[in-house]
PDBQT receptor file of N, H, CA, C and O in Angstrom, charges set to zero:
ATOM      1  N   UNK A   1      23.102 -20.784  10.178  1.00  0.00    +0.000 N 
ATOM      2  CA  UNK A   1      24.167 -21.629  10.683  1.00  0.00    +0.000 C 
ATOM      3  C   UNK A   1      25.150 -20.749  11.458  1.00  0.00    +0.000 C 
ATOM      4  O   UNK A   1      25.549 -19.697  10.958  1.00  0.00    +0.000 OA
ATOM      5  N   UNK A   2      25.549 -21.158  12.669  1.00  0.00    +0.000 N 
ATOM      6  H   UNK A   2      25.225 -22.012  13.074  1.00  0.00    +0.000 HD
ATOM      7  CA  UNK A   2      26.482 -20.347  13.444  1.00  0.00    +0.000 C 
ATOM      8  C   UNK A   2      27.895 -20.410  12.866  1.00  0.00    +0.000 C 
ATOM      9  O   UNK A   2      28.260 -21.344  12.152  1.00  0.00    +0.000 OA
ATOM     10  N   UNK A   3      28.670 -19.389  13.200  1.00  0.00    +0.000 N 
ATOM     11  H   UNK A   3      28.373 -18.630  13.780  1.00  0.00    +0.000 HD
ATOM     12  CA  UNK A   3      30.064 -19.359  12.749  1.00  0.00    +0.000 C 
ATOM     13  C   UNK A   3      30.848 -20.473  13.432  1.00  0.00    +0.000 C 
ATOM     14  O   UNK A   3      30.545 -20.833  14.570  1.00  0.00    +0.000 OA
ATOM     15  N   UNK A   4      31.848 -21.018  12.754  1.00  0.00    +0.000 N 
ATOM     16  H   UNK A   4      32.095 -20.725  11.830  1.00  0.00    +0.000 HD
ATOM     17  CA  UNK A   4      32.669 -22.040  13.399  1.00  0.00    +0.000 C 
ATOM     18  C   UNK A   4      33.571 -21.397  14.454  1.00  0.00    +0.000 C 
ATOM     19  O   UNK A   4      34.012 -20.262  14.274  1.00  0.00    +0.000 OA
ATOM     20  N   UNK A   5      33.848 -22.096  15.538  1.00  0.00    +0.000 N 
ATOM     21  H   UNK A   5      33.490 -23.018  15.685  1.00  0.00    +0.000 HD
ATOM     22  CA  UNK A   5      34.743 -21.545  16.553  1.00  0.00    +0.000 C 
ATOM     23  C   UNK A   5      36.163 -21.431  16.005  1.00  0.00    +0.000 C 
ATOM     24  O   UNK A   5      36.643 -22.326  15.308  1.00  0.00    +0.000 OA
ATOM     25  N   UNK A   6      36.825 -20.332  16.322  1.00  0.00    +0.000 N 
ATOM     26  H   UNK A   6      36.435 -19.605  16.888  1.00  0.00    +0.000 HD
ATOM     27  CA  UNK A   6      38.167 -20.101  15.781  1.00  0.00    +0.000 C 
ATOM     28  C   UNK A   6      39.215 -21.000  16.419  1.00  0.00    +0.000 C 
ATOM     29  O   UNK A   6      40.309 -21.153  15.875  1.00  0.00    +0.000 OA
ATOM     30  N   UNK A   7      38.903 -21.590  17.551  1.00  0.00    +0.000 N 
ATOM     31  H   UNK A   7      38.015 -21.465  17.993  1.00  0.00    +0.000 HD
ATOM     32  CA  UNK A   7      39.874 -22.456  18.218  1.00  0.00    +0.000 C 
ATOM     33  C   UNK A   7      39.823 -23.885  17.697  1.00  0.00    +0.000 C 
ATOM     34  O   UNK A   7      40.648 -24.705  18.100  1.00  0.00    +0.000 OA
ATOM     35  N   UNK A   8      38.896 -24.207  16.829  1.00  0.00    +0.000 N 
ATOM     36  H   UNK A   8      38.226 -23.540  16.501  1.00  0.00    +0.000 HD
ATOM     37  CA  UNK A   8      38.734 -25.583  16.356  1.00  0.00    +0.000 C 
ATOM     38  C   UNK A   8      39.988 -26.144  15.674  1.00  0.00    +0.000 C 
ATOM     39  O   UNK A   8      40.343 -27.287  15.960  1.00  0.00    +0.000 OA
ATOM     40  N   UNK A   9      40.680 -25.413  14.792  1.00  0.00    +0.000 N 
ATOM     41  H   UNK A   9      40.391 -24.484  14.559  1.00  0.00    +0.000 HD
ATOM     42  CA  UNK A   9      41.870 -25.994  14.156  1.00  0.00    +0.000 C 
ATOM     43  C   UNK A   9      43.004 -26.294  15.139  1.00  0.00    +0.000 C 
ATOM     44  O   UNK A   9      43.857 -27.135  14.857  1.00  0.00    +0.000 OA
ATOM     45  N   UNK A  10      43.021 -25.615  16.284  1.00  0.00    +0.000 N 
ATOM     46  H   UNK A  10      42.329 -24.931  16.512  1.00  0.00    +0.000 HD
ATOM     47  CA  UNK A  10      44.093 -25.829  17.246  1.00  0.00    +0.000 C 
ATOM     48  C   UNK A  10      43.906 -27.100  18.065  1.00  0.00    +0.000 C 
ATOM     49  O   UNK A  10      44.774 -27.443  18.867  1.00  0.00    +0.000 OA
ATOM     50  N   UNK A  11      42.800 -27.802  17.883  1.00  0.00    +0.000 N 
ATOM     51  H   UNK A  11      42.094 -27.524  17.231  1.00  0.00    +0.000 HD
ATOM     52  CA  UNK A  11      42.597 -29.083  18.550  1.00  0.00    +0.000 C 
ATOM     53  C   UNK A  11      43.368 -30.210  17.870  1.00  0.00    +0.000 C 
ATOM     54  O   UNK A  11      43.506 -31.293  18.438  1.00  0.00    +0.000 OA
ATOM     55  N   UNK A  12      43.864 -29.970  16.674  1.00  0.00    +0.000 N 
ATOM     56  H   UNK A  12      43.751 -29.090  16.213  1.00  0.00    +0.000 HD
ATOM     57  CA  UNK A  12      44.544 -31.016  15.913  1.00  0.00    +0.000 C 
ATOM     58  C   UNK A  12      45.726 -31.655  16.620  1.00  0.00    +0.000 C 
ATOM     59  O   UNK A  12      45.739 -32.875  16.782  1.00  0.00    +0.000 OA
ATOM     60  N   UNK A  13      46.729 -30.877  17.052  1.00  0.00    +0.000 N 
ATOM     61  H   UNK A  13      46.718 -29.886  16.920  1.00  0.00    +0.000 HD
ATOM     62  CA  UNK A  13      47.883 -31.503  17.704  1.00  0.00    +0.000 C 
ATOM     63  C   UNK A  13      47.563 -32.246  19.002  1.00  0.00    +0.000 C 
ATOM     64  O   UNK A  13      48.070 -33.351  19.197  1.00  0.00    +0.000 OA
ATOM     65  N   UNK A  14      46.741 -31.686  19.901  1.00  0.00    +0.000 N 
ATOM     66  H   UNK A  14      46.329 -30.789  19.743  1.00  0.00    +0.000 HD
ATOM     67  CA  UNK A  14      46.422 -32.479  21.092  1.00  0.00    +0.000 C 
ATOM     68  C   UNK A  14      45.647 -33.760  20.770  1.00  0.00    +0.000 C 
ATOM     69  O   UNK A  14      45.889 -34.804  21.374  1.00  0.00    +0.000 OA
ATOM     70  N   UNK A  15      44.717 -33.675  19.816  1.00  0.00    +0.000 N 
ATOM     71  H   UNK A  15      44.520 -32.826  19.325  1.00  0.00    +0.000 HD
ATOM     72  CA  UNK A  15      43.977 -34.877  19.435  1.00  0.00    +0.000 C 
ATOM     73  C   UNK A  15      44.884 -35.909  18.777  1.00  0.00    +0.000 C 
ATOM     74  O   UNK A  15      44.688 -37.110  18.962  1.00  0.00    +0.000 OA
ATOM     75  N   UNK A  16      45.872 -35.458  18.014  1.00  0.00    +0.000 N 
ATOM     76  H   UNK A  16      46.031 -34.482  17.864  1.00  0.00    +0.000 HD
ATOM     77  CA  UNK A  16      46.814 -36.387  17.390  1.00  0.00    +0.000 C 
ATOM     78  C   UNK A  16      47.627 -37.109  18.455  1.00  0.00    +0.000 C 
ATOM     79  O   UNK A  16      47.866 -38.311  18.349  1.00  0.00    +0.000 OA
ATOM     80  N   UNK A  17      48.049 -36.385  19.472  1.00  0.00    +0.000 N 
ATOM     81  H   UNK A  17      47.854 -35.408  19.559  1.00  0.00    +0.000 HD
ATOM     82  CA  UNK A  17      48.799 -37.010  20.562  1.00  0.00    +0.000 C 
ATOM     83  C   UNK A  17      47.967 -38.007  21.337  1.00  0.00    +0.000 C 
ATOM     84  O   UNK A  17      48.444 -39.090  21.677  1.00  0.00    +0.000 OA
ATOM     85  N   UNK A  18      46.733 -37.650  21.616  1.00  0.00    +0.000 N 
ATOM     86  H   UNK A  18      46.346 -36.771  21.340  1.00  0.00    +0.000 HD
ATOM     87  CA  UNK A  18      45.841 -38.563  22.341  1.00  0.00    +0.000 C 
ATOM     88  C   UNK A  18      45.562 -39.803  21.495  1.00  0.00    +0.000 C 
ATOM     89  O   UNK A  18      45.561 -40.920  22.013  1.00  0.00    +0.000 OA
ATOM     90  N   UNK A  19      45.329 -39.613  20.211  1.00  0.00    +0.000 N 
ATOM     91  H   UNK A  19      45.330 -38.706  19.791  1.00  0.00    +0.000 HD
ATOM     92  CA  UNK A  19      45.060 -40.756  19.337  1.00  0.00    +0.000 C 
ATOM     93  C   UNK A  19      46.270 -41.681  19.247  1.00  0.00    +0.000 C 
ATOM     94  O   UNK A  19      46.117 -42.902  19.247  1.00  0.00    +0.000 OA
ATOM     95  N   UNK A  20      47.466 -41.109  19.172  1.00  0.00    +0.000 N 
ATOM     96  H   UNK A  20      47.590 -40.116  19.172  1.00  0.00    +0.000 HD
ATOM     97  CA  UNK A  20      48.673 -41.936  19.115  1.00  0.00    +0.000 C 
ATOM     98  C   UNK A  20      48.886 -42.662  20.442  1.00  0.00    +0.000 C 
ATOM     99  O   UNK A  20      49.313 -43.817  20.461  1.00  0.00    +0.000 OA
ATOM    100  N   UNK A  21      48.588 -41.986  21.545  1.00  0.00    +0.000 N 
ATOM    101  H   UNK A  21      48.241 -41.048  21.529  1.00  0.00    +0.000 HD
ATOM    102  CA  UNK A  21      48.736 -42.637  22.844  1.00  0.00    +0.000 C 
ATOM    103  C   UNK A  21      47.777 -43.793  23.025  1.00  0.00    +0.000 C 
ATOM    104  O   UNK A  21      48.160 -44.859  23.508  1.00  0.00    +0.000 OA
ATOM    105  N   UNK A  22      46.536 -43.582  22.640  1.00  0.00    +0.000 N 
ATOM    106  H   UNK A  22      46.225 -42.716  22.248  1.00  0.00    +0.000 HD
ATOM    107  CA  UNK A  22      45.544 -44.653  22.759  1.00  0.00    +0.000 C 
ATOM    108  C   UNK A  22      45.820 -45.744  21.724  1.00  0.00    +0.000 C 
ATOM    109  O   UNK A  22      45.712 -46.934  22.022  1.00  0.00    +0.000 OA
ATOM    110  N   UNK A  23      46.176 -45.332  20.515  1.00  0.00    +0.000 N 
ATOM    111  H   UNK A  23      46.264 -44.366  20.274  1.00  0.00    +0.000 HD
ATOM    112  CA  UNK A  23      46.459 -46.308  19.465  1.00  0.00    +0.000 C 
ATOM    113  C   UNK A  23      47.682 -47.151  19.758  1.00  0.00    +0.000 C 
ATOM    114  O   UNK A  23      47.783 -48.278  19.274  1.00  0.00    +0.000 OA
ATOM    115  N   UNK A  24      48.616 -46.629  20.543  1.00  0.00    +0.000 N 
ATOM    116  H   UNK A  24      48.534 -45.713  20.936  1.00  0.00    +0.000 HD
ATOM    117  CA  UNK A  24      49.813 -47.385  20.901  1.00  0.00    +0.000 C 
ATOM    118  C   UNK A  24      49.508 -48.626  21.713  1.00  0.00    +0.000 C 
ATOM    119  O   UNK A  24      50.301 -49.567  21.741  1.00  0.00    +0.000 OA
ATOM    120  N   UNK A  25      48.374 -48.631  22.366  1.00  0.00    +0.000 N 
ATOM    121  H   UNK A  25      47.730 -47.867  22.344  1.00  0.00    +0.000 HD
ATOM    122  CA  UNK A  25      47.981 -49.814  23.133  1.00  0.00    +0.000 C 
ATOM    123  C   UNK A  25      47.434 -50.906  22.227  1.00  0.00    +0.000 C 
ATOM    124  O   UNK A  25      47.473 -52.081  22.592  1.00  0.00    +0.000 OA
ATOM    125  N   UNK A  26      46.920 -50.543  21.044  1.00  0.00    +0.000 N 
ATOM    126  H   UNK A  26      46.888 -49.589  20.747  1.00  0.00    +0.000 HD
ATOM    127  CA  UNK A  26      46.240 -51.504  20.184  1.00  0.00    +0.000 C 
ATOM    128  C   UNK A  26      46.936 -51.736  18.852  1.00  0.00    +0.000 C 
ATOM    129  O   UNK A  26      46.711 -52.765  18.215  1.00  0.00    +0.000 OA
ATOM    130  N   UNK A  27      47.778 -50.801  18.415  1.00  0.00    +0.000 N 
ATOM    131  H   UNK A  27      47.961 -49.965  18.933  1.00  0.00    +0.000 HD
ATOM    132  CA  UNK A  27      48.440 -50.899  17.114  1.00  0.00    +0.000 C 
ATOM    133  C   UNK A  27      49.931 -51.068  17.345  1.00  0.00    +0.000 C 
ATOM    134  O   UNK A  27      50.541 -50.323  18.111  1.00  0.00    +0.000 OA
ATOM    135  N   UNK A  28      50.507 -52.049  16.680  1.00  0.00    +0.000 N 
ATOM    136  H   UNK A  28      50.011 -52.655  16.058  1.00  0.00    +0.000 HD
ATOM    137  CA  UNK A  28      51.953 -52.247  16.783  1.00  0.00    +0.000 C 
ATOM    138  C   UNK A  28      52.622 -51.644  15.559  1.00  0.00    +0.000 C 
ATOM    139  O   UNK A  28      52.114 -51.748  14.443  1.00  0.00    +0.000 OA
ATOM    140  N   UNK A  29      53.749 -51.022  15.778  1.00  0.00    +0.000 N 
ATOM    141  H   UNK A  29      54.162 -50.938  16.685  1.00  0.00    +0.000 HD
ATOM    142  CA  UNK A  29      54.498 -50.430  14.679  1.00  0.00    +0.000 C 
ATOM    143  C   UNK A  29      54.457 -48.915  14.729  1.00  0.00    +0.000 C 
ATOM    144  O   UNK A  29      53.476 -48.308  15.158  1.00  0.00    +0.000 OA
ATOM    145  N   UNK A  30      55.539 -48.332  14.283  1.00  0.00    +0.000 N 
ATOM    146  H   UNK A  30      56.336 -48.826  13.934  1.00  0.00    +0.000 HD
ATOM    147  CA  UNK A  30      55.677 -46.880  14.342  1.00  0.00    +0.000 C 
ATOM    148  C   UNK A  30      54.893 -46.178  13.234  1.00  0.00    +0.000 C 
ATOM    149  O   UNK A  30      54.192 -45.200  13.495  1.00  0.00    +0.000 OA
ATOM    150  N   UNK A  31      55.006 -46.663  12.022  1.00  0.00    +0.000 N 
ATOM    151  H   UNK A  31      55.575 -47.457  11.810  1.00  0.00    +0.000 HD
ATOM    152  CA  UNK A  31      54.368 -45.995  10.890  1.00  0.00    +0.000 C 
ATOM    153  C   UNK A  31      52.836 -45.999  10.961  1.00  0.00    +0.000 C 
ATOM    154  O   UNK A  31      52.223 -44.985  10.625  1.00  0.00    +0.000 OA
ATOM    155  N   UNK A  32      52.197 -47.086  11.380  1.00  0.00    +0.000 N 
ATOM    156  H   UNK A  32      52.695 -47.909  11.652  1.00  0.00    +0.000 HD
ATOM    157  CA  UNK A  32      50.736 -46.995  11.536  1.00  0.00    +0.000 C 
ATOM    158  C   UNK A  32      50.312 -45.979  12.590  1.00  0.00    +0.000 C 
ATOM    159  O   UNK A  32      49.278 -45.329  12.434  1.00  0.00    +0.000 OA
ATOM    160  N   UNK A  33      51.083 -45.830  13.648  1.00  0.00    +0.000 N 
ATOM    161  H   UNK A  33      51.923 -46.357  13.775  1.00  0.00    +0.000 HD
ATOM    162  CA  UNK A  33      50.758 -44.826  14.665  1.00  0.00    +0.000 C 
ATOM    163  C   UNK A  33      50.925 -43.417  14.127  1.00  0.00    +0.000 C 
ATOM    164  O   UNK A  33      50.116 -42.537  14.422  1.00  0.00    +0.000 OA
ATOM    165  N   UNK A  34      51.961 -43.198  13.345  1.00  0.00    +0.000 N 
ATOM    166  H   UNK A  34      52.619 -43.913  13.106  1.00  0.00    +0.000 HD
ATOM    167  CA  UNK A  34      52.162 -41.880  12.735  1.00  0.00    +0.000 C 
ATOM    168  C   UNK A  34      51.017 -41.570  11.773  1.00  0.00    +0.000 C 
ATOM    169  O   UNK A  34      50.508 -40.449  11.747  1.00  0.00    +0.000 OA
ATOM    170  N   UNK A  35      50.614 -42.565  10.985  1.00  0.00    +0.000 N 
ATOM    171  H   UNK A  35      51.027 -43.476  11.006  1.00  0.00    +0.000 HD
ATOM    172  CA  UNK A  35      49.504 -42.356  10.051  1.00  0.00    +0.000 C 
ATOM    173  C   UNK A  35      48.214 -42.034  10.799  1.00  0.00    +0.000 C 
ATOM    174  O   UNK A  35      47.460 -41.153  10.387  1.00  0.00    +0.000 OA
ATOM    175  N   UNK A  36      47.961 -42.740  11.889  1.00  0.00    +0.000 N 
ATOM    176  H   UNK A  36      48.574 -43.455  12.224  1.00  0.00    +0.000 HD
ATOM    177  CA  UNK A  36      46.775 -42.465  12.703  1.00  0.00    +0.000 C 
ATOM    178  C   UNK A  36      46.822 -41.056  13.277  1.00  0.00    +0.000 C 
ATOM    179  O   UNK A  36      45.821 -40.341  13.254  1.00  0.00    +0.000 OA
ATOM    180  N   UNK A  37      47.979 -40.654  13.790  1.00  0.00    +0.000 N 
ATOM    181  H   UNK A  37      48.793 -41.235  13.809  1.00  0.00    +0.000 HD
ATOM    182  CA  UNK A  37      48.113 -39.315  14.367  1.00  0.00    +0.000 C 
ATOM    183  C   UNK A  37      47.928 -38.230  13.306  1.00  0.00    +0.000 C 
ATOM    184  O   UNK A  37      47.308 -37.203  13.583  1.00  0.00    +0.000 OA
ATOM    185  N   UNK A  38      48.444 -38.434  12.121  1.00  0.00    +0.000 N 
ATOM    186  H   UNK A  38      48.948 -39.268  11.895  1.00  0.00    +0.000 HD
ATOM    187  CA  UNK A  38      48.295 -37.439  11.056  1.00  0.00    +0.000 C 
ATOM    188  C   UNK A  38      46.831 -37.304  10.641  1.00  0.00    +0.000 C 
ATOM    189  O   UNK A  38      46.328 -36.193  10.475  1.00  0.00    +0.000 OA
ATOM    190  N   UNK A  39      46.155 -38.431  10.476  1.00  0.00    +0.000 N 
ATOM    191  H   UNK A  39      46.563 -39.334  10.611  1.00  0.00    +0.000 HD
ATOM    192  CA  UNK A  39      44.745 -38.388  10.065  1.00  0.00    +0.000 C 
ATOM    193  C   UNK A  39      43.901 -37.712  11.136  1.00  0.00    +0.000 C 
ATOM    194  O   UNK A  39      43.108 -36.823  10.826  1.00  0.00    +0.000 OA
ATOM    195  N   UNK A  40      44.058 -38.118  12.386  1.00  0.00    +0.000 N 
ATOM    196  H   UNK A  40      44.702 -38.840  12.638  1.00  0.00    +0.000 HD
ATOM    197  CA  UNK A  40      43.267 -37.535  13.469  1.00  0.00    +0.000 C 
ATOM    198  C   UNK A  40      43.649 -36.077  13.686  1.00  0.00    +0.000 C 
ATOM    199  O   UNK A  40      42.794 -35.264  14.037  1.00  0.00    +0.000 OA
ATOM    200  N   UNK A  41      44.911 -35.733  13.484  1.00  0.00    +0.000 N 
ATOM    201  H   UNK A  41      45.606 -36.393  13.199  1.00  0.00    +0.000 HD
ATOM    202  CA  UNK A  41      45.352 -34.353  13.655  1.00  0.00    +0.000 C 
ATOM    203  C   UNK A  41      44.767 -33.400  12.628  1.00  0.00    +0.000 C 
ATOM    204  O   UNK A  41      44.542 -32.226  12.923  1.00  0.00    +0.000 OA
ATOM    205  N   UNK A  42      44.520 -33.896  11.431  1.00  0.00    +0.000 N 
ATOM    206  H   UNK A  42      44.703 -34.849  11.192  1.00  0.00    +0.000 HD
ATOM    207  CA  UNK A  42      43.969 -33.034  10.387  1.00  0.00    +0.000 C 
ATOM    208  C   UNK A  42      42.446 -32.970  10.389  1.00  0.00    +0.000 C 
ATOM    209  O   UNK A  42      41.875 -32.098   9.735  1.00  0.00    +0.000 OA
ATOM    210  N   UNK A  43      41.777 -33.864  11.102  1.00  0.00    +0.000 N 
ATOM    211  H   UNK A  43      42.241 -34.573  11.633  1.00  0.00    +0.000 HD
ATOM    212  CA  UNK A  43      40.312 -33.868  11.109  1.00  0.00    +0.000 C 
ATOM    213  C   UNK A  43      39.709 -32.555  11.614  1.00  0.00    +0.000 C 
ATOM    214  O   UNK A  43      38.781 -32.059  10.976  1.00  0.00    +0.000 OA
ATOM    215  N   UNK A  44      40.175 -31.960  12.719  1.00  0.00    +0.000 N 
ATOM    216  H   UNK A  44      40.929 -32.363  13.238  1.00  0.00    +0.000 HD
ATOM    217  CA  UNK A  44      39.588 -30.685  13.140  1.00  0.00    +0.000 C 
ATOM    218  C   UNK A  44      39.819 -29.560  12.143  1.00  0.00    +0.000 C 
ATOM    219  O   UNK A  44      38.964 -28.687  11.987  1.00  0.00    +0.000 OA
ATOM    220  N   UNK A  45      40.945 -29.569  11.476  1.00  0.00    +0.000 N 
ATOM    221  H   UNK A  45      41.639 -30.278  11.602  1.00  0.00    +0.000 HD
ATOM    222  CA  UNK A  45      41.246 -28.535  10.492  1.00  0.00    +0.000 C 
ATOM    223  C   UNK A  45      40.310 -28.662   9.295  1.00  0.00    +0.000 C 
ATOM    224  O   UNK A  45      39.779 -27.665   8.806  1.00  0.00    +0.000 OA
ATOM    225  N   UNK A  46      40.111 -29.883   8.830  1.00  0.00    +0.000 N 
ATOM    226  H   UNK A  46      40.542 -30.693   9.228  1.00  0.00    +0.000 HD
ATOM    227  CA  UNK A  46      39.204 -30.114   7.710  1.00  0.00    +0.000 C 
ATOM    228  C   UNK A  46      37.774 -29.763   8.106  1.00  0.00    +0.000 C 
ATOM    229  O   UNK A  46      37.046 -29.141   7.332  1.00  0.00    +0.000 OA
ATOM    230  N   UNK A  47      37.376 -30.161   9.307  1.00  0.00    +0.000 N 
ATOM    231  H   UNK A  47      37.967 -30.667   9.935  1.00  0.00    +0.000 HD
ATOM    232  CA  UNK A  47      36.020 -29.843   9.776  1.00  0.00    +0.000 C 
ATOM    233  C   UNK A  47      35.815 -28.333   9.862  1.00  0.00    +0.000 C 
ATOM    234  O   UNK A  47      34.747 -27.834   9.508  1.00  0.00    +0.000 OA
ATOM    235  N   UNK A  48      36.824 -27.604  10.326  1.00  0.00    +0.000 N 
ATOM    236  H   UNK A  48      37.692 -28.009  10.613  1.00  0.00    +0.000 HD
ATOM    237  CA  UNK A  48      36.723 -26.151  10.422  1.00  0.00    +0.000 C 
ATOM    238  C   UNK A  48      36.523 -25.526   9.048  1.00  0.00    +0.000 C 
ATOM    239  O   UNK A  48      35.672 -24.652   8.878  1.00  0.00    +0.000 OA
ATOM    240  N   UNK A  49      37.302 -25.970   8.069  1.00  0.00    +0.000 N 
ATOM    241  H   UNK A  49      37.993 -26.680   8.207  1.00  0.00    +0.000 HD
ATOM    242  CA  UNK A  49      37.183 -25.389   6.731  1.00  0.00    +0.000 C 
ATOM    243  C   UNK A  49      35.851 -25.737   6.069  1.00  0.00    +0.000 C 
ATOM    244  O   UNK A  49      35.272 -24.907   5.369  1.00  0.00    +0.000 OA
ATOM    245  N   UNK A  50      35.367 -26.954   6.285  1.00  0.00    +0.000 N 
ATOM    246  H   UNK A  50      35.838 -27.628   6.854  1.00  0.00    +0.000 HD
ATOM    247  CA  UNK A  50      34.064 -27.312   5.734  1.00  0.00    +0.000 C 
ATOM    248  C   UNK A  50      32.955 -26.506   6.392  1.00  0.00    +0.000 C 
ATOM    249  O   UNK A  50      32.027 -26.056   5.719  1.00  0.00    +0.000 OA
ATOM    250  N   UNK A  51      33.048 -26.323   7.703  1.00  0.00    +0.000 N 
ATOM    251  H   UNK A  51      33.801 -26.688   8.249  1.00  0.00    +0.000 HD
ATOM    252  CA  UNK A  51      32.054 -25.536   8.430  1.00  0.00    +0.000 C 
ATOM    253  C   UNK A  51      32.094 -24.081   7.971  1.00  0.00    +0.000 C 
ATOM    254  O   UNK A  51      31.054 -23.450   7.785  1.00  0.00    +0.000 OA
ATOM    255  N   UNK A  52      33.299 -23.563   7.793  1.00  0.00    +0.000 N 
ATOM    256  H   UNK A  52      34.144 -24.076   7.945  1.00  0.00    +0.000 HD
ATOM    257  CA  UNK A  52      33.468 -22.181   7.337  1.00  0.00    +0.000 C 
ATOM    258  C   UNK A  52      32.886 -21.994   5.936  1.00  0.00    +0.000 C 
ATOM    259  O   UNK A  52      32.235 -20.986   5.662  1.00  0.00    +0.000 OA
ATOM    260  N   UNK A  53      33.121 -22.957   5.057  1.00  0.00    +0.000 N 
ATOM    261  H   UNK A  53      33.650 -23.776   5.279  1.00  0.00    +0.000 HD
ATOM    262  CA  UNK A  53      32.596 -22.883   3.701  1.00  0.00    +0.000 C 
ATOM    263  C   UNK A  53      31.066 -22.935   3.712  1.00  0.00    +0.000 C 
ATOM    264  O   UNK A  53      30.411 -22.204   2.969  1.00  0.00    +0.000 OA
ATOM    265  N   UNK A  54      30.503 -23.799   4.556  1.00  0.00    +0.000 N 
ATOM    266  H   UNK A  54      31.035 -24.392   5.159  1.00  0.00    +0.000 HD
ATOM    267  CA  UNK A  54      29.043 -23.890   4.653  1.00  0.00    +0.000 C 
ATOM    268  C   UNK A  54      28.458 -22.613   5.258  1.00  0.00    +0.000 C 
ATOM    269  O   UNK A  54      27.362 -22.193   4.887  1.00  0.00    +0.000 OA
ATOM    270  N   UNK A  55      29.185 -22.000   6.185  1.00  0.00    +0.000 N 
ATOM    271  H   UNK A  55      30.076 -22.340   6.487  1.00  0.00    +0.000 HD
ATOM    272  CA  UNK A  55      28.700 -20.779   6.806  1.00  0.00    +0.000 C 
ATOM    273  C   UNK A  55      28.702 -19.618   5.806  1.00  0.00    +0.000 C 
ATOM    274  O   UNK A  55      27.795 -18.787   5.824  1.00  0.00    +0.000 OA
ATOM    275  N   UNK A  56      29.708 -19.556   4.939  1.00  0.00    +0.000 N 
ATOM    276  H   UNK A  56      30.445 -20.231   4.924  1.00  0.00    +0.000 HD
ATOM    277  CA  UNK A  56      29.775 -18.472   3.957  1.00  0.00    +0.000 C 
ATOM    278  C   UNK A  56      28.732 -18.633   2.857  1.00  0.00    +0.000 C 
ATOM    279  O   UNK A  56      28.329 -17.648   2.239  1.00  0.00    +0.000 OA
ATOM    280  N   UNK A  57      28.293 -19.862   2.609  1.00  0.00    +0.000 N 
ATOM    281  H   UNK A  57      28.620 -20.662   3.111  1.00  0.00    +0.000 HD
ATOM    282  CA  UNK A  57      27.284 -20.076   1.582  1.00  0.00    +0.000 C 
ATOM    283  C   UNK A  57      25.916 -19.600   2.023  1.00  0.00    +0.000 C 
ATOM    284  O   UNK A  57      25.109 -19.177   1.195  1.00  0.00    +0.000 OA
ATOM    285  N   UNK A  58      25.644 -19.663   3.324  1.00  0.00    +0.000 N 
ATOM    286  H   UNK A  58      26.299 -20.007   3.996  1.00  0.00    +0.000 HD
ATOM    287  CA  UNK A  58      24.304 -19.276   3.785  1.00  0.00    +0.000 C 
ATOM    288  C   UNK A  58      24.195 -17.797   4.066  1.00  0.00    +0.000 C 
ATOM    289  O   UNK A  58      23.131 -17.320   4.461  1.00  0.00    +0.000 OA
TER     290      UNK A  58
């Protein structure tokens, strides 16, 4: 299994902004947009750590 790219966790903030921008067209309310941005923002970080853990096991 290849090593995870080190830049992967840094995709979180831009992806959170894009998700909030796109979600603003379909979701009404401030708190649901914040929740969407937080979830999407943490996905690359979680994926990086899972990939890193799988890479260290092999």
